[in-house]
C-alpha positions in Angstrom: -11.2 -122.9 32.4 -13.6 -121.0 34.6 -13.8 -117.3 33.7 -14.7 -114.7 36.3 -18.1 -113.2 35.8 -18.1 -110.4 33.1 -20.9 -107.9 33.0 -23.1 -108.2 29.9 -24.9 -105.3 28.4 -28.2 -105.0 26.6 -27.8 -102.4 23.9 -25.1 -100.6 26.0 -27.0 -100.8 29.3 -26.2 -103.1 32.3 -29.3 -104.6 33.9 -29.6 -106.9 37.0 -29.3 -110.1 34.9 -26.0 -108.9 33.5 -24.3 -107.0 36.4 -22.5 -110.0 38.1 -24.4 -109.3 41.3 -26.7 -111.7 43.1 -29.5 -109.1 43.3 -32.1 -111.3 44.9 -29.8 -113.1 47.4 -30.5 -116.7 46.2 -26.8 -117.5 45.8 -27.2 -117.4 41.9 -26.3 -114.5 39.7 -27.2 -113.5 36.1 -27.5 -116.4 33.7 -27.0 -118.9 36.6 -30.3 -117.6 38.1 -33.3 -119.5 36.7 -35.4 -116.3 36.8 -33.0 -114.5 34.4 -34.0 -114.9 30.8 -31.2 -112.8 29.2 -29.2 -109.6 29.5 -32.3 -107.5 28.8 -33.8 -108.6 32.1 -33.7 -106.2 35.0 -35.2 -108.5 37.7 -33.5 -111.6 39.3 -36.5 -112.4 41.5 -39.0 -113.0 38.7 -39.3 -113.6 35.0 -40.7 -110.1 34.5 -38.3 -108.0 32.4 -38.6 -104.8 34.5 -36.8 -102.5 32.0 -37.9 -99.0 31.0 -40.5 -99.0 28.3 -41.8 -102.5 29.1 -45.5 -103.0 28.8 -46.2 -99.5 27.6 -48.9 -100.9 25.4 -51.0 -103.4 27.4 -52.3 -105.5 24.5 -49.8 -104.9 21.6 -46.6 -106.9 22.0 -43.2 -107.2 20.3 -40.1 -109.1 21.2 -40.2 -109.8 24.9 -36.5 -110.5 25.3 -34.8 -107.4 23.8 -34.4 -103.9 25.2 -38.0 -102.8 24.8 -41.6 -104.0 24.3 -44.7 -102.8 22.6 -43.0 -100.6 19.9 -42.8 -103.0 17.0 -39.3 -101.8 16.1 -38.0 -105.3 15.5 -41.0 -106.1 13.2 -42.3 -108.7 15.7 -46.1 -108.1 16.1 -48.6 -109.7 18.3 -51.5 -108.7 20.5 -53.1 -110.2 23.6 -56.4 -109.6 21.8 -55.4 -112.5 19.7 -55.2 -114.9 22.6 -58.3 -117.0 22.9 -57.7 -117.2 26.7 -58.2 -113.5 27.1 -61.8 -113.6 28.4 -63.6 -112.5 31.5 -63.2 -112.6 34.4 -59.4 -112.6 34.4 -58.4 -111.8 30.8 -55.1 -113.7 30.8 -52.4 -113.3 29.9 -52.5 -109.5 30.2 -55.2 -109.3 32.9 -56.5 -106.2 31.1 -60.2 -106.1 29.9 -58.9 -103.8 27.0 -57.3 -107.0 25.6 -60.5 -109.0 25.3 -60.2 -111.8 22.7 -61.0 -110.5 19.2 -60.2 -113.3 16.7 -60.7 -110.9 13.7 -58.4 -108.1 15.2 -56.0 -106.4 12.9 -52.8 -105.8 14.9 -51.7 -102.1 14.6 -48.5 -101.6 12.6 -48.5 -105.1 11.2 -51.1 -104.8 8.4 -52.0 -108.4 9.4 -54.6 -110.2 11.5 -54.3 -112.6 14.4 -54.3 -115.6 12.2 -51.8 -114.1 9.8 -49.3 -113.3 12.6 -49.8 -116.7 14.2 -48.8 -118.3 10.9 -46.0 -115.8 9.8 -43.7 -113.3 11.4 -41.3 -111.1 9.4 -37.9 -112.4 8.7 -36.5 -109.4 10.6 -38.3 -110.6 13.7 -37.0 -114.1 13.4 -33.5 -112.8 12.8 -33.4 -110.4 15.7 -35.7 -111.9 18.4 -35.7 -115.7 18.0 -32.0 -116.0 18.9 -32.7 -114.2 22.2 -35.8 -116.4 22.9 -35.1 -119.1 25.5 -35.9 -122.7 24.6 -39.6 -123.4 25.5 -40.8 -119.8 24.8 -42.2 -117.8 21.9 -40.9 -114.4 21.1 -43.6 -112.7 23.1 -42.8 -114.2 26.5 -45.2 -117.1 26.5 -43.3 -120.1 27.8 -43.9 -123.7 28.7 -43.7 -124.0 32.4 -43.1 -126.3 34.1 -40.9 -127.7 31.3 -42.5 -130.6 29.3 -45.9 -129.9 31.0 -47.8 -128.7 28.0 -48.8 -125.6 30.1 -47.8 -122.1 29.0 -47.5 -119.0 31.1 -46.7 -115.4 30.3 -43.4 -114.2 31.8 -44.7 -110.6 31.8 -47.3 -111.4 34.4 -47.3 -108.5 36.9 -49.2 -106.5 39.5 -48.7 -102.8 40.0 -45.5 -103.0 37.8 -44.0 -105.7 39.9 -43.4 -109.2 38.4 -45.5 -112.0 39.9 -44.3 -115.0 37.9 -41.1 -116.8 39.1 -39.8 -120.3 39.1 -41.6 -121.0 42.4 -45.1 -120.0 41.2 -45.4 -121.5 37.7 -48.4 -123.6 38.9 -50.3 -120.6 40.2 -52.4 -119.1 37.4 -52.9 -115.9 39.4 -49.1 -115.3 39.6 -48.2 -116.8 36.2 -51.1 -116.1 33.9 -51.8 -118.7 31.2 -51.1 -117.8 27.6 -51.3 -119.4 24.1 -47.9 -119.6 22.3 -47.5 -118.0 18.9 -46.3 -120.8 16.5 -44.7 -118.4 14.0 -42.0 -117.3 16.5 -41.6 -120.2 18.9 -38.4 -121.8 20.1 -39.3 -125.4 21.1 -38.0 -127.1 24.2 -36.4 -130.4 22.9 -35.6 -133.2 25.3 -31.9 -132.8 25.1 -31.9 -129.0 25.5 -31.7 -126.8 28.5 -35.0 -124.9 28.7 -36.9 -122.4 30.8 -37.9 -124.4 33.8 -35.3 -127.2 33.1 -31.7 -126.3 34.0 -30.1 -129.5 32.5 -30.8 -131.8 29.6 -32.8 -135.0 30.3 -30.8 -137.7 32.0 -31.3 -140.0 28.9 -29.3 -137.6 26.7 -25.7 -138.6 25.8 -23.0 -138.0 23.3 -25.1 -139.8 20.6 -27.9 -137.4 20.8 -28.0 -134.2 18.7 -26.0 -131.3 20.0 -28.1 -129.0 22.2 -26.8 -125.8 20.6 -26.2 -124.6 17.0 -22.7 -124.8 15.7 -22.3 -121.1 16.0 -23.4 -121.1 19.7 -21.0 -122.7 22.2 -22.6 -124.7 25.0 -22.6 -123.1 28.5 -24.0 -123.3 31.9 -23.4 -127.0 32.7 -20.7 -128.4 35.0 -17.3 -128.2 33.2 -18.5 -125.8 30.5 -16.8 -122.4 30.2 -18.6 -119.1 30.5 -19.5 -117.3 27.2 -17.2 -114.8 25.7 -17.8 -111.1 26.2 -20.8 -109.8 24.2 -22.4 -113.2 24.5 -24.9 -114.4 27.1 -25.8 -117.9 28.2 -29.5 -118.3 27.3 -30.9 -121.8 28.2 -27.5 -123.5 27.8 -26.2 -121.7 24.6 -24.1 -118.6 24.1 -26.1 -116.0 22.1 -25.0 -112.5 21.1 -26.2 -109.7 23.4 -28.2 -106.9 21.7 -25.8 -104.2 20.6 
């Protein structure tokens, strides 16, 4: 059965990607809008999260897909200083010269280095953030776009606190700044999955291929599939719990 849209909250707050409104007028709302990456996304016209507290630390990063960024409260730690792309003149992905690549940097709060965090994130980070992370992305908003391209862009790309990266500009490095994904907290985009930048599984997938979602996460978003239950959100074709 097709359920009417139900508002989905992110830690008790309703943002644009969970309010059952087509905020950007593209005839798609919430999880049906390819620019929405989860219930903690307050913009339907770009991948930029746009929630209070986002990007309050230009270099230091934590989970991109929950209710805040930069605080480390989910034990996810990364820094754009660790990205070898962060060099003059453009300093992607942040665009901030403060985040110049420093391979030996020790990330504040983590007691670890860039190499250490690239190899290992805390189990609390993997438990809290990885389920919210869309297929094709790492926990810090670095996603493979277009899907299957081998090119990665940072969803948090912005100018004057307005998001610049959306589905129409993934090939524009000025709008969607390139980034290097963090292997220790990465959700791969498999051929038979729905991913950021790919709204349906590959045509070659069929009933004999592995299921696209874990057993605990019902499939959603494709023709004939029901909407997720309340307190769940359809993230790249699978129902995942919303942050409470």
